[in-house]
MILUMKE-952188 format. One record per residue (C-alpha): z, x, y negated; residue number from 1. Coordinates in pm, whole numbers. Example, Ala and Ser with C-alpha at 12.3 -4.5 7.8 and 13.67 -1.06 7.14 Angstrom:
BEGIN
PT       c3       c1       c2     n
PT      780     1230      450     1
PT      714     1367      106     2
//
This chain:
BEGIN
PT       c3       c1       c2     n
PT    12432    17511    -6093     1
PT    12413    17872    -6085     2
PT    12089    18059    -6057     3
PT    12040    18335    -5802     4
PT    12031    18523    -6089     5
PT    12339    18429    -6131     6
PT    12537    18450    -5798     7
PT    12383    18790    -5784     8
PT    12569    18928    -6059     9
PT    12906    18756    -6003    10
PT    12865    18935    -5615    11
PT    12756    19281    -5723    12
PT    12489    19195    -5519    13
PT    12033    19140    -5569    14
PT    11834    18915    -5595    15
PT    11680    18958    -5334    16
PT    11992    18987    -5135    17
PT    12106    18680    -5183    18
PT    11783    18478    -5153    19
PT    11749    18653    -4832    20
PT    12104    18447    -4722    21
PT    12003    18180    -4826    22
PT    11702    18148    -4637    23
PT    11900    18163    -4378    24
PT    12071    17858    -4421    25
PT    11739    17712    -4302    26
PT    11801    17806    -3910    27
PT    11921    17534    -3721    28
PT    12310    17581    -3698    29
PT    12344    17697    -3330    30
PT    12143    18017    -3399    31
PT    12374    18044    -3737    32
PT    12649    18007    -3548    33
PT    12543    18307    -3352    34
PT    12469    18462    -3668    35
PT    12824    18389    -3811    36
PT    12999    18488    -3416    37
PT    12813    18834    -3483    38
PT    12590    18811    -3161    39
PT    12245    18794    -3386    40
PT    12236    19082    -3694    41
PT    11994    18945    -3989    42
PT    11760    19177    -3935    43
PT    11726    19019    -3588    44
PT    11777    18656    -3727    45
PT    11573    18686    -3972    46
PT    11225    18629    -3779    47
PT    11314    18384    -3642    48
PT    11277    18154    -3915    49
PT    10879    18193    -3851    50
PT    10947    17930    -3589    51
PT    10893    17553    -3631    52
PT    11176    17365    -3418    53
PT    11547    17441    -3350    54
PT    11476    17476    -2962    55
PT    11248    17746    -3063    56
PT    11436    17935    -3244    57
PT    11771    17938    -2956    58
PT    11490    18016    -2736    59
PT    11418    18328    -2939    60
PT    11735    18335    -3042    61
PT    11877    18400    -2651    62
PT    11631    18601    -2521    63
PT    11738    18853    -2825    64
PT    12079    18830    -2709    65
PT    11994    18864    -2350    66
PT    11761    19102    -2352    67
PT    11963    19311    -2675    68
PT    11611    19340    -2890    69
PT    11648    19539    -3231    70
PT    11517    19387    -3532    71
PT    11198    19496    -3450    72
PT    11165    19383    -3128    73
PT    11236    19101    -3243    74
PT    10976    18987    -3458    75
PT    10742    19098    -3180    76
PT    10827    18815    -2926    77
PT    10860    18567    -3268    78
PT    10513    18708    -3292    79
PT    10440    18591    -2930    80
PT    10602    18283    -2912    81
PT    10354    18216    -3219    82
PT    10073    18314    -3027    83
PT    10134    18094    -2760    84
PT    10217    17739    -2969    85
PT     9882    17546    -2987    86
PT     9753    17441    -3318    87
PT     9658    17177    -3444    88
PT     9300    17152    -3472    89
PT     9088    17074    -3765    90
PT     8897    16779    -3767    91
//
């Protein structure tokens, strides 16, 4: 099994770059497809990892693409979506 350090050395990229790319694999398939096809940038897609459901990720990705939002604007969008999501109350 290869470590991130081994992969980074082989590809000539930093370990943090490899770690960030691996994290993007946690995005739902639809958003990964947008990323692969160039409809979203890594900077726009990374904040979507904070959203809990695939439906939220897809909704946010569509809003980012439609509004041509920057990476910072995408971060703000995700924060606003998180604030609207009701949180479970402690008993």
